[in-house]
Every structure is written in structure tokens, then in C-alpha cells.
SEVOBA-38050 format. One record per residue (C-alpha): residue number from 1; y, x, z. Coordinates in steps of 0.02 Angstrom, whole numbers, plus 32768, in hexadecimal, padded with zeros to 4 digits. Each point is the difference from the previous one (the first is absolute). Layout:
N
<dopa resi="NUM" py="Y" px="X" pz="Z"/>
...
***
This chain:
101
<dopa resi="1" py="8003" px="7FF8" pz="8009"/>
<dopa resi="2" py="80A7" px="8041" pz="7FC8"/>
<dopa resi="3" py="8073" px="8025" pz="809C"/>
<dopa resi="4" py="80A8" px="7FA3" pz="7FF9"/>
<dopa resi="5" py="8091" px="804C" pz="8058"/>
<dopa resi="6" py="80AD" px="7F9D" pz="800A"/>
<dopa resi="7" py="809A" px="804F" pz="7FC7"/>
<dopa resi="8" py="8042" px="7FF5" pz="80AE"/>
<dopa resi="9" py="7F69" px="8063" pz="8038"/>
<dopa resi="10" py="8028" px="8081" pz="7F7C"/>
<dopa resi="11" py="80A9" px="8006" pz="802C"/>
<dopa resi="12" py="7FE4" px="8018" pz="80B7"/>
<dopa resi="13" py="7F66" px="806A" pz="8006"/>
<dopa resi="14" py="7FF9" px="8068" pz="7F5B"/>
<dopa resi="15" py="7F7A" px="8077" pz="8051"/>
<dopa resi="16" py="7F8A" px="7F79" pz="8010"/>
<dopa resi="17" py="8009" px="7FD0" pz="7F53"/>
<dopa resi="18" py="7FE5" px="80A8" pz="7FBE"/>
<dopa resi="19" py="7F68" px="8018" pz="8077"/>
<dopa resi="20" py="7FBA" px="7F54" pz="7FB9"/>
<dopa resi="21" py="8023" px="8040" pz="7F50"/>
<dopa resi="22" py="7FB1" px="80A0" pz="801B"/>
<dopa resi="23" py="7F64" px="7FB0" pz="8037"/>
<dopa resi="24" py="7FED" px="7F66" pz="7FA5"/>
<dopa resi="25" py="8056" px="8041" pz="7F5C"/>
<dopa resi="26" py="8049" px="7F52" pz="7FE1"/>
<dopa resi="27" py="8074" px="7F9B" pz="8062"/>
<dopa resi="28" py="804B" px="7F4C" pz="7FD7"/>
<dopa resi="29" py="80B4" px="7FE5" pz="8038"/>
<dopa resi="30" py="8035" px="7F5F" pz="8039"/>
<dopa resi="31" py="80B0" px="7FA2" pz="8011"/>
<dopa resi="32" py="7FEA" px="7F5D" pz="806B"/>
<dopa resi="33" py="7F43" px="8010" pz="7FF8"/>
<dopa resi="34" py="7FFD" px="7FF9" pz="7F4E"/>
<dopa resi="35" py="7FB5" px="8096" pz="7FA9"/>
<dopa resi="36" py="8083" px="804D" pz="7F87"/>
<dopa resi="37" py="7FBB" px="80A3" pz="7FD7"/>
<dopa resi="38" py="7F72" px="807E" pz="7FFB"/>
<dopa resi="39" py="801E" px="80B4" pz="802F"/>
<dopa resi="40" py="7F80" px="8077" pz="7FB9"/>
<dopa resi="41" py="7FF1" px="80AC" pz="8033"/>
<dopa resi="42" py="8006" px="8083" pz="7F76"/>
<dopa resi="43" py="7F66" px="807E" pz="800A"/>
<dopa resi="44" py="8049" px="80AE" pz="7FE1"/>
<dopa resi="45" py="80A6" px="7FBF" pz="7FDB"/>
<dopa resi="46" py="7FE1" px="7FCF" pz="7F51"/>
<dopa resi="47" py="8081" px="7F7C" pz="7FE7"/>
<dopa resi="48" py="7FEA" px="7FF9" pz="7F38"/>
<dopa resi="49" py="7F4C" px="7FDA" pz="8015"/>
<dopa resi="50" py="801E" px="7F7A" pz="807F"/>
<dopa resi="51" py="8086" px="7FB1" pz="7F98"/>
<dopa resi="52" py="7F8C" px="8008" pz="7F6F"/>
<dopa resi="53" py="7F71" px="7FA0" pz="805E"/>
<dopa resi="54" py="8086" px="7F84" pz="8035"/>
<dopa resi="55" py="8027" px="7FE8" pz="7F50"/>
<dopa resi="56" py="7F54" px="7FF2" pz="7FC4"/>
<dopa resi="57" py="7FD7" px="7F74" pz="807C"/>
<dopa resi="58" py="808E" px="7FA6" pz="7FE0"/>
<dopa resi="59" py="7FE1" px="7FFC" pz="7F40"/>
<dopa resi="60" py="7F46" px="7FC5" pz="802E"/>
<dopa resi="61" py="804B" px="7F70" pz="8069"/>
<dopa resi="62" py="8074" px="7FDB" pz="7F6C"/>
<dopa resi="63" py="7F6C" px="7FFA" pz="7F83"/>
<dopa resi="64" py="7F94" px="7F96" pz="8074"/>
<dopa resi="65" py="8088" px="7F7E" pz="8005"/>
<dopa resi="66" py="800D" px="8003" pz="7F4A"/>
<dopa resi="67" py="7F3F" px="7FDB" pz="7FE9"/>
<dopa resi="68" py="8010" px="7F78" pz="808F"/>
<dopa resi="69" py="8092" px="7FB7" pz="7FA7"/>
<dopa resi="70" py="7FA7" px="8006" pz="7F59"/>
<dopa resi="71" py="7F6A" px="7FB3" pz="803E"/>
<dopa resi="72" py="805D" px="7F6B" pz="804F"/>
<dopa resi="73" py="8056" px="7FE0" pz="7F62"/>
<dopa resi="74" py="7F6C" px="8010" pz="7F95"/>
<dopa resi="75" py="8044" px="808D" pz="7F94"/>
<dopa resi="76" py="7F77" px="806E" pz="8030"/>
<dopa resi="77" py="7F8C" px="7FA7" pz="7F90"/>
<dopa resi="78" py="8079" px="8024" pz="7F63"/>
<dopa resi="79" py="7FA7" px="8040" pz="7F5A"/>
<dopa resi="80" py="8048" px="8098" pz="7FB7"/>
<dopa resi="81" py="804A" px="7F97" pz="7F66"/>
<dopa resi="82" py="8057" px="7F8E" pz="8083"/>
<dopa resi="83" py="8050" px="8097" pz="8059"/>
<dopa resi="84" py="8039" px="8041" pz="7F56"/>
<dopa resi="85" py="8045" px="7F55" pz="7FD6"/>
<dopa resi="86" py="8062" px="8004" pz="8095"/>
<dopa resi="87" py="8039" px="80A2" pz="7FF6"/>
<dopa resi="88" py="8041" px="7FE3" pz="7F43"/>
<dopa resi="89" py="8056" px="7F58" pz="803B"/>
<dopa resi="90" py="8061" px="8061" pz="808B"/>
<dopa resi="91" py="8033" px="8089" pz="7F82"/>
<dopa resi="92" py="803F" px="7F78" pz="7F83"/>
<dopa resi="93" py="8065" px="7FAF" pz="808C"/>
<dopa resi="94" py="804C" px="80AF" pz="8029"/>
<dopa resi="95" py="802F" px="8020" pz="7F4B"/>
<dopa resi="96" py="804B" px="7F63" pz="7FEF"/>
<dopa resi="97" py="805B" px="800D" pz="80A1"/>
<dopa resi="98" py="7FE8" px="7F4F" pz="8036"/>
<dopa resi="99" py="7F7C" px="7F9B" pz="805E"/>
<dopa resi="100" py="7F8A" px="7FBE" pz="7F78"/>
<dopa resi="101" py="7F6F" px="7FDF" pz="8071"/>
***
């Protein structure tokens, strides 16, 4: 379970926060009891690797959301011909500068 620390506790006892982060490697920060952020320790101080990892996770979340929306709308079952027709229609609209659809 992820340890949650309030912003007040962080402000008043930062040493406890750092000790918890060192042991658990992740701490959730809460404002008024609601989690607002996750602080993750960075192994070997490699900030660039940590940022890349977070970016990959966010991209994967966006892809999962797009797939879920596609399944809800039924567009995940479109044929290649239907997809190409949709692309052509949008391109025609963009070239004409209006809303034909």
C-alpha cells in the first residue's frame, strides 16, 4: 500500500517524509485528505530516465483511453476501406476549408 502524507505533515516534518520516501520509494501527497501527487525516488539521481518512464506511462494511458473510447463507439470494428473513406472525407473538408460532413 502506498503511504500517504499530507502537505501539512510534509511542511512540518520534512525529515519524516524523506525517511519514508527512502524506505518506500514512493509517497502520495494529499491535500485535505485527497491524493494530489505521487513522489517517486529517483534511483542513482537519473532524472532523465525517470521523466522518460513517466512519459511512457502517460502515453500508454492515453492509448488505453483511445482504445476504450473506440470500443465504446464501435469504431474499433471499422474495416480498412471504411477508415480510408473517413480519412478522405476529412481531407476533402480540410481542403475546402469548410464543414461538408
